[in-house]
PAROLO-417747 format. One record per atom (N, C-alpha, C, O): residue in three letters; y, x, z; atom name. Coordinates in steps of 0.001 Angstrom, whole numbers. Layout:
{atom 'ALA' {Y X Z} 'CA'} ...
***
This chain:
{atom 'MET' {21871 -36837 -756} 'N'} {atom 'MET' {20735 -36362 12} 'CA'} {atom 'MET' {19653 -35808 -918} 'C'} {atom 'MET' {19073 -34755 -652} 'O'} {atom 'ILE' {19388 -36532 -2018} 'N'} {atom 'ILE' {18358 -36090 -2963} 'CA'} {atom 'ILE' {18806 -34824 -3682} 'C'} {atom 'ILE' {18001 -33925 -3926} 'O'} {atom 'LYS' {20108 -34753 -4027} 'N'} {atom 'LYS' {20624 -33549 -4678} 'CA'} {atom 'LYS' {20504 -32347 -3756} 'C'} {atom 'LYS' {20180 -31247 -4203} 'O'} {atom 'GLN' {20765 -32554 -2471} 'N'} {atom 'GLN' {20685 -31462 -1503} 'CA'} {atom 'GLN' {19240 -30971 -1366} 'C'} {atom 'GLN' {18992 -29767 -1293} 'O'} {atom 'ALA' {18293 -31912 -1333} 'N'} {atom 'ALA' {16885 -31536 -1245} 'CA'} {atom 'ALA' {16442 -30808 -2509} 'C'} {atom 'ALA' {15675 -29848 -2436} 'O'} {atom 'GLY' {16915 -31254 -3653} 'N'} {atom 'GLY' {16591 -30591 -4911} 'CA'} {atom 'GLY' {17158 -29186 -4970} 'C'} {atom 'GLY' {16511 -28270 -5475} 'O'} {atom 'GLY' {18373 -29015 -4450} 'N'} {atom 'GLY' {18987 -27687 -4399} 'CA'} {atom 'GLY' {18230 -26750 -3471} 'C'} {atom 'GLY' {18050 -25573 -3786} 'O'} {atom 'MET' {17789 -27264 -2333} 'N'} {atom 'MET' {17019 -26449 -1397} 'CA'} {atom 'MET' {15677 -26066 -2007} 'C'} {atom 'MET' {15216 -24938 -1839} 'O'} {atom 'PHE' {15050 -27003 -2715} 'N'} {atom 'PHE' {13777 -26701 -3361} 'CA'} {atom 'PHE' {13969 -25646 -4443} 'C'} {atom 'PHE' {13136 -24754 -4603} 'O'} {atom 'SER' {15064 -25748 -5182} 'N'} {atom 'SER' {15364 -24757 -6213} 'CA'} {atom 'SER' {15579 -23381 -5595} 'C'} {atom 'SER' {15086 -22385 -6124} 'O'} {atom 'GLU' {16311 -23312 -4479} 'N'} {atom 'GLU' {16517 -22039 -3786} 'CA'} {atom 'GLU' {15204 -21485 -3261} 'C'} {atom 'GLU' {14969 -20278 -3314} 'O'} {atom 'TYR' {14344 -22367 -2753} 'N'} {atom 'TYR' {13040 -21936 -2250} 'CA'} {atom 'TYR' {12197 -21348 -3378} 'C'} {atom 'TYR' {11562 -20309 -3195} 'O'} {atom 'MET' {12183 -21990 -4526} 'N'} {atom 'MET' {11409 -21488 -5656} 'CA'} {atom 'MET' {11970 -20156 -6159} 'C'} {atom 'MET' {11209 -19277 -6564} 'O'} {atom 'ASP' {13307 -20002 -6135} 'N'} {atom 'ASP' {13913 -18723 -6497} 'CA'} {atom 'ASP' {13470 -17624 -5537} 'C'} {atom 'ASP' {13113 -16524 -5958} 'O'} {atom 'PHE' {13497 -17936 -4238} 'N'} {atom 'PHE' {13039 -16981 -3235} 'CA'} {atom 'PHE' {11571 -16630 -3447} 'C'} {atom 'PHE' {11182 -15464 -3380} 'O'} {atom 'PHE' {10766 -17649 -3702} 'N'} {atom 'PHE' {9326 -17475 -3894} 'CA'} {atom 'PHE' {9045 -16535 -5070} 'C'} {atom 'PHE' {8181 -15663 -4977} 'O'} {atom 'SER' {9774 -16713 -6170} 'N'} {atom 'SER' {9526 -15882 -7347} 'CA'} {atom 'SER' {10203 -14515 -7231} 'C'} {atom 'SER' {9656 -13520 -7707} 'O'} {atom 'LYS' {11372 -14448 -6616} 'N'} {atom 'LYS' {12113 -13182 -6529} 'CA'} {atom 'LYS' {11392 -12168 -5643} 'C'} {atom 'LYS' {11329 -10987 -5984} 'O'} {atom 'PHE' {10858 -12607 -4532} 'N'} {atom 'PHE' {10224 -11698 -3590} 'CA'} {atom 'PHE' {8704 -11666 -3718} 'C'} {atom 'PHE' {8031 -11083 -2869} 'O'} {atom 'ASN' {8156 -12276 -4754} 'N'} {atom 'ASN' {6721 -12246 -5041} 'CA'} {atom 'ASN' {5893 -12607 -3802} 'C'} {atom 'ASN' {5005 -11857 -3397} 'O'} {atom 'VAL' {6190 -13743 -3221} 'N'} {atom 'VAL' {5531 -14186 -2003} 'CA'} {atom 'VAL' {4046 -14421 -2243} 'C'} {atom 'VAL' {3227 -14140 -1368} 'O'} {atom 'LEU' {3692 -14927 -3403} 'N'} {atom 'LEU' {2289 -15183 -3698} 'CA'} {atom 'LEU' {1492 -13873 -3740} 'C'} {atom 'LEU' {384 -13804 -3207} 'O'} {atom 'GLY' {2043 -12856 -4359} 'N'} {atom 'GLY' {1366 -11550 -4400} 'CA'} {atom 'GLY' {1203 -10961 -3012} 'C'} {atom 'GLY' {172 -10360 -2710} 'O'} {atom 'LEU' {2214 -11127 -2163} 'N'} {atom 'LEU' {2126 -10643 -795} 'CA'} {atom 'LEU' {1038 -11376 -22} 'C'} {atom 'LEU' {286 -10752 725} 'O'} {atom 'ALA' {946 -12685 -192} 'N'} {atom 'ALA' {-82 -13470 497} 'CA'} {atom 'ALA' {-1478 -13062 54} 'C'} {atom 'ALA' {-2384 -12945 879} 'O'} {atom 'ILE' {-1653 -12847 -1237} 'N'} {atom 'ILE' {-2962 -12416 -1743} 'CA'} {atom 'ILE' {-3307 -11038 -1196} 'C'} {atom 'ILE' {-4453 -10798 -813} 'O'} {atom 'GLY' {-2336 -10128 -1153} 'N'} {atom 'GLY' {-2569 -8789 -606} 'CA'} {atom 'GLY' {-2964 -8837 864} 'C'} {atom 'GLY' {-3845 -8094 1296} 'O'} {atom 'LEU' {-2314 -9711 1638} 'N'} {atom 'LEU' {-2664 -9839 3053} 'CA'} {atom 'LEU' {-4074 -10389 3242} 'C'} {atom 'LEU' {-4801 -9944 4130} 'O'} {atom 'MET' {-4464 -11357 2407} 'N'} {atom 'MET' {-5821 -11906 2514} 'CA'} {atom 'MET' {-6859 -10843 2169} 'C'} {atom 'MET' {-7874 -10721 2856} 'O'} {atom 'ILE' {-6615 -10080 1119} 'N'} {atom 'ILE' {-7558 -9026 731} 'CA'} {atom 'ILE' {-7644 -7971 1826} 'C'} {atom 'ILE' {-8738 -7520 2165} 'O'} {atom 'GLY' {-6496 -7571 2388} 'N'} {atom 'GLY' {-6494 -6578 3458} 'CA'} {atom 'GLY' {-7224 -7056 4693} 'C'} {atom 'GLY' {-7947 -6283 5322} 'O'} {atom 'SER' {-7047 -8313 5051} 'N'} {atom 'SER' {-7732 -8869 6213} 'CA'} {atom 'SER' {-9240 -8886 6008} 'C'} {atom 'SER' {-9999 -8527 6909} 'O'} {atom 'ASN' {-9669 -9301 4832} 'N'} {atom 'ASN' {-11106 -9322 4552} 'CA'} {atom 'ASN' {-11676 -7912 4470} 'C'} {atom 'ASN' {-12808 -7683 4897} 'O'} {atom 'LEU' {-10919 -6967 3934} 'N'} {atom 'LEU' {-11368 -5581 3879} 'CA'} {atom 'LEU' {-11552 -5032 5286} 'C'} {atom 'LEU' {-12501 -4292 5546} 'O'} {atom 'LYS' {-10651 -5391 6193} 'N'} {atom 'LYS' {-10767 -4962 7591} 'CA'} {atom 'LYS' {-12047 -5497 8219} 'C'} {atom 'LYS' {-12748 -4766 8918} 'O'} {atom 'ASP' {-12355 -6770 7972} 'N'} {atom 'ASP' {-13574 -7364 8526} 'CA'} {atom 'ASP' {-14825 -6696 7967} 'C'} {atom 'ASP' {-15768 -6420 8708} 'O'} {atom 'VAL' {-14835 -6435 6663} 'N'} {atom 'VAL' {-16002 -5807 6036} 'CA'} {atom 'VAL' {-16195 -4391 6576} 'C'} {atom 'VAL' {-17312 -4004 6917} 'O'} {atom 'ALA' {-15121 -3627 6653} 'N'} {atom 'ALA' {-15225 -2257 7160} 'CA'} {atom 'ALA' {-15644 -2252 8628} 'C'} {atom 'ALA' {-16460 -1425 9035} 'O'} {atom 'GLY' {-15092 -3166 9426} 'N'} {atom 'GLY' {-15461 -3239 10838} 'CA'} {atom 'GLY' {-16931 -3578 11038} 'C'} {atom 'GLY' {-17606 -2959 11861} 'O'} {atom 'THR' {-17421 -4544 10302} 'N'} {atom 'THR' {-18824 -4922 10406} 'CA'} {atom 'THR' {-19735 -3787 9955} 'C'} {atom 'THR' {-20747 -3506 10598} 'O'} {atom 'PHE' {-19379 -3139 8858} 'N'} {atom 'PHE' {-20191 -2030 8359} 'CA'} {atom 'PHE' {-20245 -893 9378} 'C'} {atom 'PHE' {-21316 -346 9641} 'O'} {atom 'ILE' {-19117 -543 9939} 'N'} {atom 'ILE' {-19082 575 10888} 'CA'} {atom 'ILE' {-19809 219 12176} 'C'} {atom 'ILE' {-20575 1031 12696} 'O'} {atom 'ASP' {-19579 -1003 12708} 'N'} {atom 'ASP' {-20222 -1401 13962} 'CA'} {atom 'ASP' {-21728 -1563 13817} 'C'} {atom 'ASP' {-22476 -1173 14714} 'O'} {atom 'ASP' {-22189 -2134 12698} 'N'} {atom 'ASP' {-23610 -2458 12559} 'CA'} {atom 'ASP' {-24433 -1394 11859} 'C'} {atom 'ASP' {-25641 -1313 12082} 'O'} {atom 'VAL' {-23813 -575 11019} 'N'} {atom 'VAL' {-24577 411 10261} 'CA'} {atom 'VAL' {-24345 1835 10771} 'C'} {atom 'VAL' {-25301 2591 10945} 'O'} {atom 'LEU' {-23109 2201 11008} 'N'} {atom 'LEU' {-22801 3578 11359} 'CA'} {atom 'LEU' {-22931 3865 12858} 'C'} {atom 'LEU' {-23495 4891 13237} 'O'} {atom 'MET' {-22425 2986 13702} 'N'} {atom 'MET' {-22410 3249 15141} 'CA'} {atom 'MET' {-23791 3346 15785} 'C'} {atom 'MET' {-23924 4104 16746} 'O'} {atom 'PRO' {-24835 2635 15329} 'N'} {atom 'PRO' {-26155 2858 15925} 'CA'} {atom 'PRO' {-26656 4299 15767} 'C'} {atom 'PRO' {-27493 4750 16550} 'O'} {atom 'PHE' {-26155 5020 14768} 'N'} {atom 'PHE' {-26532 6423 14609} 'CA'} {atom 'PHE' {-25613 7349 15419} 'C'} {atom 'PHE' {-26029 8433 15827} 'O'} {atom 'VAL' {-24385 6927 15646} 'N'} {atom 'VAL' {-23415 7764 16355} 'CA'} {atom 'VAL' {-23584 7639 17871} 'C'} {atom 'VAL' {-23431 8630 18585} 'O'} {atom 'ASN' {-23893 6451 18373} 'N'} {atom 'ASN' {-24007 6239 19814} 'CA'} {atom 'ASN' {-25043 7139 20481} 'C'} {atom 'ASN' {-24744 7681 21546} 'O'} {atom 'PRO' {-26243 7337 19927} 'N'} {atom 'PRO' {-27186 8260 20577} 'CA'} {atom 'PRO' {-26653 9694 20641} 'C'} {atom 'PRO' {-26933 10414 21599} 'O'} {atom 'VAL' {-25906 10103 19651} 'N'} {atom 'VAL' {-25329 11443 19669} 'CA'} {atom 'VAL' {-24311 11556 20800} 'C'} {atom 'VAL' {-24262 12569 21497} 'O'} {atom 'ILE' {-23501 10516 20980} 'N'} {atom 'ILE' {-22521 10523 22069} 'CA'} {atom 'ILE' {-23233 10549 23409} 'C'} {atom 'ILE' {-22820 11272 24316} 'O'} {atom 'LYS' {-24289 9774 23543} 'N'} {atom 'LYS' {-25011 9705 24821} 'CA'} {atom 'LYS' {-25681 11029 25169} 'C'} {atom 'LYS' {-25816 11351 26349} 'O'} {atom 'THR' {-26105 11804 24169} 'N'} {atom 'THR' {-26709 13110 24471} 'CA'} {atom 'THR' {-25671 14086 25017} 'C'} {atom 'THR' {-26007 14946 25831} 'O'} {atom 'PHE' {-24424 13968 24587} 'N'} {atom 'PHE' {-23382 14862 25089} 'CA'} {atom 'PHE' {-22868 14441 26457} 'C'} {atom 'PHE' {-22434 15288 27238} 'O'} {atom 'THR' {-22910 13151 26760} 'N'} {atom 'THR' {-22376 12677 28030} 'CA'} {atom 'THR' {-23456 12536 29099} 'C'} {atom 'THR' {-23144 12463 30288} 'O'} {atom 'ASN' {-24724 12497 28685} 'N'} {atom 'ASN' {-25859 12358 29609} 'CA'} {atom 'ASN' {-25711 11145 30526} 'C'} {atom 'ASN' {-26073 11197 31701} 'O'} {atom 'GLU' {-25184 10071 29986} 'N'} {atom 'GLU' {-25017 8840 30750} 'CA'} {atom 'GLU' {-25616 7680 29972} 'C'} {atom 'GLU' {-25771 7732 28752} 'O'} {atom 'GLU' {-25947 6634 30714} 'N'} {atom 'GLU' {-26463 5440 30058} 'CA'} {atom 'GLU' {-25338 4682 29363} 'C'} {atom 'GLU' {-25462 4316 28194} 'O'} {atom 'GLY' {-24261 4451 30069} 'N'} {atom 'GLY' {-23092 3806 29483} 'CA'} {atom 'GLY' {-22088 4885 29100} 'C'} {atom 'GLY' {-21835 5806 29876} 'O'} {atom 'VAL' {-21540 4777 27956} 'N'} {atom 'VAL' {-20641 5811 27477} 'CA'} {atom 'VAL' {-19212 5417 27850} 'C'} {atom 'VAL' {-18455 4903 27027} 'O'} {atom 'GLU' {-18864 5675 29124} 'N'} {atom 'GLU' {-17538 5378 29620} 'CA'} {atom 'GLU' {-16971 6628 30272} 'C'} {atom 'GLU' {-17699 7441 30842} 'O'} {atom 'PHE' {-15679 6759 30175} 'N'} {atom 'PHE' {-14991 7880 30790} 'CA'} {atom 'PHE' {-14055 7312 31839} 'C'} {atom 'PHE' {-13243 6435 31541} 'O'} {atom 'THR' {-14162 7801 33055} 'N'} {atom 'THR' {-13291 7348 34133} 'CA'} {atom 'THR' {-12189 8386 34319} 'C'} {atom 'THR' {-12459 9578 34461} 'O'} {atom 'VAL' {-10956 7918 34317} 'N'} {atom 'VAL' {-9818 8815 34520} 'CA'} {atom 'VAL' {-9842 9271 35970} 'C'} {atom 'VAL' {-9863 8441 36879} 'O'} {atom 'PRO' {-9839 10592 36199} 'N'} {atom 'PRO' {-9921 11094 37580} 'CA'} {atom 'PRO' {-8751 10596 38431} 'C'} {atom 'PRO' {-7598 10612 38000} 'O'} {atom 'GLY' {-9073 10155 39642} 'N'} {atom 'GLY' {-8059 9692 40580} 'CA'} {atom 'GLY' {-7613 8265 40344} 'C'} {atom 'GLY' {-6627 7824 40937} 'O'} {atom 'SER' {-8324 7519 39481} 'N'} {atom 'SER' {-7944 6126 39234} 'CA'} {atom 'SER' {-9196 5301 38965} 'C'} {atom 'SER' {-10310 5819 38902} 'O'} {atom 'LYS' {-8973 4003 38807} 'N'} {atom 'LYS' {-10083 3106 38504} 'CA'} {atom 'LYS' {-10141 2772 37016} 'C'} {atom 'LYS' {-10850 1848 36617} 'O'} {atom 'ILE' {-9407 3512 36197} 'N'} {atom 'ILE' {-9340 3238 34764} 'CA'} {atom 'ILE' {-10586 3797 34090} 'C'} {atom 'ILE' {-10932 4968 34248} 'O'} {atom 'LYS' {-11254 2920 33329} 'N'} {atom 'LYS' {-12437 3334 32579} 'CA'} {atom 'LYS' {-12172 3143 31088} 'C'} {atom 'LYS' {-11655 2110 30664} 'O'} {atom 'ILE' {-12526 4135 30318} 'N'} {atom 'ILE' {-12340 4084 28867} 'CA'} {atom 'ILE' {-13721 4063 28226} 'C'} {atom 'ILE' {-14547 4942 28471} 'O'} {atom 'ASN' {-13959 3042 27399} 'N'} {atom 'ASN' {-15226 2916 26694} 'CA'} {atom 'ASN' {-15165 3808 25451} 'C'} {atom 'ASN' {-14471 3485 24487} 'O'} {atom 'LEU' {-15882 4914 25475} 'N'} {atom 'LEU' {-15822 5878 24381} 'CA'} {atom 'LEU' {-16418 5322 23087} 'C'} {atom 'LEU' {-15988 5709 22000} 'O'} {atom 'GLU' {-17396 4426 23184} 'N'} {atom 'GLU' {-17982 3830 21974} 'CA'} {atom 'GLU' {-16924 3037 21205} 'C'} {atom 'GLU' {-16815 3156 19984} 'O'} {atom 'ARG' {-16154 2234 21922} 'N'} {atom 'ARG' {-15120 1423 21261} 'CA'} {atom 'ARG' {-13990 2286 20712} 'C'} {atom 'ARG' {-13472 2017 19628} 'O'} {atom 'VAL' {-13606 3326 21458} 'N'} {atom 'VAL' {-12542 4216 20989} 'CA'} {atom 'VAL' {-12985 4928 19713} 'C'} {atom 'VAL' {-12227 5007 18747} 'O'} {atom 'LEU' {-14207 5442 19710} 'N'} {atom 'LEU' {-14716 6139 18527} 'CA'} {atom 'LEU' {-14880 5181 17356} 'C'} {atom 'LEU' {-14557 5531 16221} 'O'} {atom 'SER' {-15378 3981 17617} 'N'} {atom 'SER' {-15536 2984 16561} 'CA'} {atom 'SER' {-14181 2613 15952} 'C'} {atom 'SER' {-14055 2522 14731} 'O'} {atom 'SER' {-13176 2401 16792} 'N'} {atom 'SER' {-11840 2076 16282} 'CA'} {atom 'SER' {-11251 3229 15477} 'C'} {atom 'SER' {-10592 3007 14461} 'O'} {atom 'SER' {-11486 4449 15924} 'N'} {atom 'SER' {-10980 5616 15199} 'CA'} {atom 'SER' {-11641 5741 13834} 'C'} {atom 'SER' {-10974 6048 12846} 'O'} {atom 'ILE' {-12936 5507 13773} 'N'} {atom 'ILE' {-13656 5579 12499} 'CA'} {atom 'ILE' {-13180 4463 11570} 'C'} {atom 'ILE' {-13010 4688 10372} 'O'} {atom 'LYS' {-12964 3260 12111} 'N'} {atom 'LYS' {-12457 2150 11295} 'CA'} {atom 'LYS' {-11097 2489 10707} 'C'} {atom 'LYS' {-10854 2253 9524} 'O'} {atom 'PHE' {-10202 3047 11533} 'N'} {atom 'PHE' {-8880 3412 11043} 'CA'} {atom 'PHE' {-8982 4459 9938} 'C'} {atom 'PHE' {-8325 4337 8905} 'O'} {atom 'LEU' {-9788 5469 10149} 'N'} {atom 'LEU' {-9942 6527 9149} 'CA'} {atom 'LEU' {-10528 5976 7852} 'C'} {atom 'LEU' {-10051 6301 6765} 'O'} {atom 'ALA' {-11559 5145 7965} 'N'} {atom 'ALA' {-12186 4568 6765} 'CA'} {atom 'ALA' {-11211 3669 6009} 'C'} {atom 'ALA' {-11115 3755 4785} 'O'} {atom 'LEU' {-10491 2812 6720} 'N'} {atom 'LEU' {-9540 1922 6054} 'CA'} {atom 'LEU' {-8393 2701 5409} 'C'} {atom 'LEU' {-7949 2356 4314} 'O'} {atom 'SER' {-7916 3737 6074} 'N'} {atom 'SER' {-6824 4518 5477} 'CA'} {atom 'SER' {-7292 5232 4214} 'C'} {atom 'SER' {-6528 5339 3255} 'O'} {atom 'ILE' {-8523 5719 4192} 'N'} {atom 'ILE' {-9053 6364 2984} 'CA'} {atom 'ILE' {-9235 5338 1872} 'C'} {atom 'ILE' {-8909 5617 719} 'O'} {atom 'ILE' {-9750 4159 2201} 'N'} {atom 'ILE' {-9941 3106 1191} 'CA'} {atom 'ILE' {-8601 2662 618} 'C'} {atom 'ILE' {-8466 2516 -597} 'O'} {atom 'ILE' {-7612 2446 1474} 'N'} {atom 'ILE' {-6290 2019 998} 'CA'} {atom 'ILE' {-5655 3110 150} 'C'} {atom 'ILE' {-5037 2808 -871} 'O'} {atom 'PHE' {-5793 4377 550} 'N'} {atom 'PHE' {-5260 5482 -247} 'CA'} {atom 'PHE' {-5904 5508 -1630} 'C'} {atom 'PHE' {-5219 5692 -2636} 'O'} {atom 'ALA' {-7231 5323 -1678} 'N'} {atom 'ALA' {-7929 5318 -2967} 'CA'} {atom 'ALA' {-7477 4146 -3832} 'C'} {atom 'ALA' {-7306 4300 -5041} 'O'} {atom 'MET' {-7282 2969 -3222} 'N'} {atom 'MET' {-6842 1804 -3988} 'CA'} {atom 'MET' {-5436 2023 -4539} 'C'} {atom 'MET' {-5148 1628 -5669} 'O'} {atom 'ILE' {-4562 2645 -3755} 'N'} {atom 'ILE' {-3202 2911 -4227} 'CA'} {atom 'ILE' {-3236 3926 -5365} 'C'} {atom 'ILE' {-2526 3767 -6358} 'O'} {atom 'GLN' {-4056 4967 -5229} 'N'} {atom 'GLN' {-4143 5961 -6290} 'CA'} {atom 'GLN' {-4674 5340 -7577} 'C'} {atom 'GLN' {-4205 5673 -8665} 'O'} {atom 'PHE' {-5647 4443 -7459} 'N'} {atom 'PHE' {-6167 3755 -8635} 'CA'} {atom 'PHE' {-5109 2851 -9239} 'C'} {atom 'PHE' {-4980 2773 -10460} 'O'} {atom 'GLY' {-4354 2171 -8394} 'N'} {atom 'GLY' {-3312 1269 -8870} 'CA'} {atom 'GLY' {-2191 1999 -9564} 'C'} {atom 'GLY' {-1596 1468 -10501} 'O'} {atom 'VAL' {-1885 3214 -9123} 'N'} {atom 'VAL' {-813 3983 -9742} 'CA'} {atom 'VAL' {-1220 4425 -11138} 'C'} {atom 'VAL' {-367 4533 -12019} 'O'} {atom 'LYS' {-2503 4683 -11357} 'N'} {atom 'LYS' {-2973 5182 -12644} 'CA'} {atom 'LYS' {-3163 4088 -13686} 'C'} {atom 'LYS' {-3403 4389 -14855} 'O'} {atom 'LEU' {-3060 2821 -13283} 'N'} {atom 'LEU' {-3166 1746 -14255} 'CA'} {atom 'LEU' {-1979 1795 -15196} 'C'} {atom 'LEU' {-866 2123 -14785} 'O'} {atom 'LYS' {-2214 1469 -16460} 'N'} {atom 'LYS' {-1121 1482 -17420} 'CA'} {atom 'LYS' {-204 296 -17179} 'C'} {atom 'LYS' {-648 -837 -16996} 'O'} {atom 'LYS' {1044 581 -17185} 'N'} {atom 'LYS' {2040 -468 -17045} 'CA'} {atom 'LYS' {2302 -1068 -18423} 'C'} {atom 'LYS' {2189 -362 -19424} 'O'} {atom 'PRO' {2646 -2340 -18499} 'N'} {atom 'PRO' {2922 -2935 -19812} 'CA'} {atom 'PRO' {4158 -2300 -20449} 'C'} {atom 'PRO' {5119 -1947 -19765} 'O'} {atom 'VAL' {4110 -2166 -21745} 'N'} {atom 'VAL' {5214 -1571 -22485} 'CA'} {atom 'VAL' {6320 -2601 -22637} 'C'} {atom 'VAL' {6071 -3747 -23010} 'O'} {atom 'GLN' {7522 -2189 -22350} 'N'} {atom 'GLN' {8668 -3070 -22523} 'CA'} {atom 'GLN' {9487 -2545 -23690} 'C'} {atom 'GLN' {9924 -1394 -23687} 'O'} {atom 'TRP' {9690 -3387 -24677} 'N'} {atom 'TRP' {10437 -2989 -25857} 'CA'} {atom 'TRP' {11915 -3187 -25609} 'C'} {atom 'TRP' {12333 -4187 -25025} 'O'} {atom 'VAL' {12690 -2237 -26053} 'N'} {atom 'VAL' {14128 -2295 -25904} 'CA'} {atom 'VAL' {14742 -2298 -27289} 'C'} {atom 'VAL' {14397 -1474 -28137} 'O'} {atom 'SER' {15644 -3220 -27508} 'N'} {atom 'SER' {16324 -3234 -28798} 'CA'} {atom 'SER' {17685 -2565 -28642} 'C'} {atom 'SER' {18453 -2884 -27735} 'O'} {atom 'VAL' {17963 -1630 -29548} 'N'} {atom 'VAL' {19243 -936 -29534} 'CA'} {atom 'VAL' {20097 -1577 -30611} 'C'} {atom 'VAL' {19772 -1506 -31796} 'O'} {atom 'ARG' {21172 -2192 -30204} 'N'} {atom 'ARG' {21981 -2962 -31143} 'CA'} {atom 'ARG' {22998 -2109 -31882} 'C'} {atom 'ARG' {23449 -2491 -32962} 'O'} {atom 'ASN' {23361 -983 -31336} 'N'} {atom 'ASN' {24370 -151 -31987} 'CA'} {atom 'ASN' {23764 1182 -32427} 'C'} {atom 'ASN' {24356 2236 -32196} 'O'} {atom 'TRP' {22616 1144 -33046} 'N'} {atom 'TRP' {21896 2342 -33475} 'CA'} {atom 'TRP' {22717 3156 -34477} 'C'} {atom 'TRP' {22744 4383 -34394} 'O'} {atom 'ASP' {23380 2496 -35415} 'N'} {atom 'ASP' {24175 3205 -36419} 'CA'} {atom 'ASP' {25315 3980 -35766} 'C'} {atom 'ASP' {25593 5118 -36145} 'O'} {atom 'LYS' {25967 3371 -34796} 'N'} {atom 'LYS' {27057 4056 -34115} 'CA'} {atom 'LYS' {26549 5243 -33304} 'C'} {atom 'LYS' {27224 6267 -33202} 'O'} {atom 'MET' {25355 5102 -32729} 'N'} {atom 'MET' {24781 6205 -31952} 'CA'} {atom 'MET' {24479 7400 -32851} 'C'} {atom 'MET' {24758 8539 -32478} 'O'} {atom 'ASN' {23918 7156 -34017} 'N'} {atom 'ASN' {23607 8250 -34937} 'CA'} {atom 'ASN' {24869 8943 -35422} 'C'} {atom 'ASN' {24903 10170 -35520} 'O'} {atom 'SER' {25903 8176 -35727} 'N'} {atom 'SER' {27147 8803 -36179} 'CA'} {atom 'SER' {27792 9583 -35034} 'C'} {atom 'SER' {28410 10621 -35270} 'O'} {atom 'HIS' {27657 9101 -33805} 'N'} {atom 'HIS' {28198 9806 -32647} 'CA'} {atom 'HIS' {27447 11122 -32424} 'C'} {atom 'HIS' {28066 12128 -32078} 'O'} {atom 'ARG' {26130 11129 -32617} 'N'} {atom 'ARG' {25339 12353 -32491} 'CA'} {atom 'ARG' {25750 13384 -33531} 'C'} {atom 'ARG' {25822 14577 -33235} 'O'} {atom 'ALA' {26013 12935 -34721} 'N'} {atom 'ALA' {26434 13861 -35772} 'CA'} {atom 'ALA' {27756 14524 -35399} 'C'} {atom 'ALA' {27930 15719 -35637} 'O'} {atom 'VAL' {28683 13776 -34823} 'N'} {atom 'VAL' {29971 14336 -34396} 'CA'} {atom 'VAL' {29753 15355 -33281} 'C'} {atom 'VAL' {30396 16404 -33261} 'O'} {atom 'ILE' {28848 15048 -32357} 'N'} {atom 'ILE' {28574 15969 -31253} 'CA'} {atom 'ILE' {27969 17264 -31779} 'C'} {atom 'ILE' {28348 18345 -31331} 'O'} {atom 'LYS' {27028 17172 -32730} 'N'} {atom 'LYS' {26405 18371 -33292} 'CA'} {atom 'LYS' {27444 19245 -33983} 'C'} {atom 'LYS' {27414 20467 -33833} 'O'} {atom 'LYS' {28351 18650 -34727} 'N'} {atom 'LYS' {29386 19416 -35410} 'CA'} {atom 'LYS' {30291 20110 -34397} 'C'} {atom 'LYS' {30663 21269 -34576} 'O'} {atom 'SER' {30641 19386 -33326} 'N'} {atom 'SER' {31541 19978 -32345} 'CA'} {atom 'SER' {30856 21091 -31564} 'C'} {atom 'SER' {31525 22031 -31136} 'O'} {atom 'LYS' {29539 21013 -31366} 'N'} {atom 'LYS' {28820 22090 -30691} 'CA'} {atom 'LYS' {28826 23356 -31545} 'C'} {atom 'LYS' {28928 24461 -31011} 'O'} {atom 'LYS' {28719 23205 -32865} 'N'} {atom 'LYS' {28721 24364 -33749} 'CA'} {atom 'LYS' {30072 25060 -33742} 'C'} {atom 'LYS' {30146 26287 -33811} 'O'} {atom 'THR' {31125 24289 -33659} 'N'} {atom 'THR' {32474 24871 -33691} 'CA'} {atom 'THR' {32997 25183 -32299} 'C'} {atom 'THR' {34012 25867 -32165} 'O'} {atom 'ASN' {32312 24688 -31238} 'N'} {atom 'ASN' {32716 24855 -29834} 'CA'} {atom 'ASN' {34141 24378 -29595} 'C'} {atom 'ASN' {34839 24920 -28738} 'O'} {atom 'SER' {34576 23381 -30335} 'N'} {atom 'SER' {35942 22904 -30173} 'CA'} {atom 'SER' {36051 21711 -29245} 'C'} {atom 'SER' {37134 21430 -28731} 'O'} {atom 'ALA' {34958 21004 -29019} 'N'} {atom 'ALA' {35038 19805 -28174} 'CA'} {atom 'ALA' {33998 19917 -27043} 'C'} {atom 'ALA' {32927 20497 -27222} 'O'} {atom 'LYS' {34335 19359 -25899} 'N'} {atom 'LYS' {33406 19346 -24763} 'CA'} {atom 'LYS' {32734 17982 -24728} 'C'} {atom 'LYS' {33376 16949 -24921} 'O'} {atom 'VAL' {31449 17998 -24482} 'N'} {atom 'VAL' {30682 16746 -24405} 'CA'} {atom 'VAL' {30259 16567 -22951} 'C'} {atom 'VAL' {29659 17459 -22350} 'O'} {atom 'PHE' {30572 15433 -22412} 'N'} {atom 'PHE' {30221 15147 -21023} 'CA'} {atom 'PHE' {29007 14294 -20971} 'C'} {atom 'PHE' {28547 13941 -19885} 'O'} 
***
């Protein structure tokens, strides 16, 4: 029973490290908080300036649109606010991805164990190219 639990824990830790679950969790937390910050900023700072502009075009006290022939009402303030939030978040995420792509990746050193054989093989290829007697694939 203990061996089985230890094996399951080992498999869980392999899964955890292989699929970078911790990095995914941190990314989700940052994204969730970014959504809250952008939503609050747009609702409290930007929309008080946008709502009067909408009201001047609609000439109504409440900015709602009723679908003709039905009882469906669409709140234009919420639709516009959601659209602005989506646009702002997509621009922020695009900028973060572009910044992340430009970060330098760590250098990985590769050791070539058969360097001498590679150099001698190159010399043979160069000679054969001069004589056009051998094809190199």
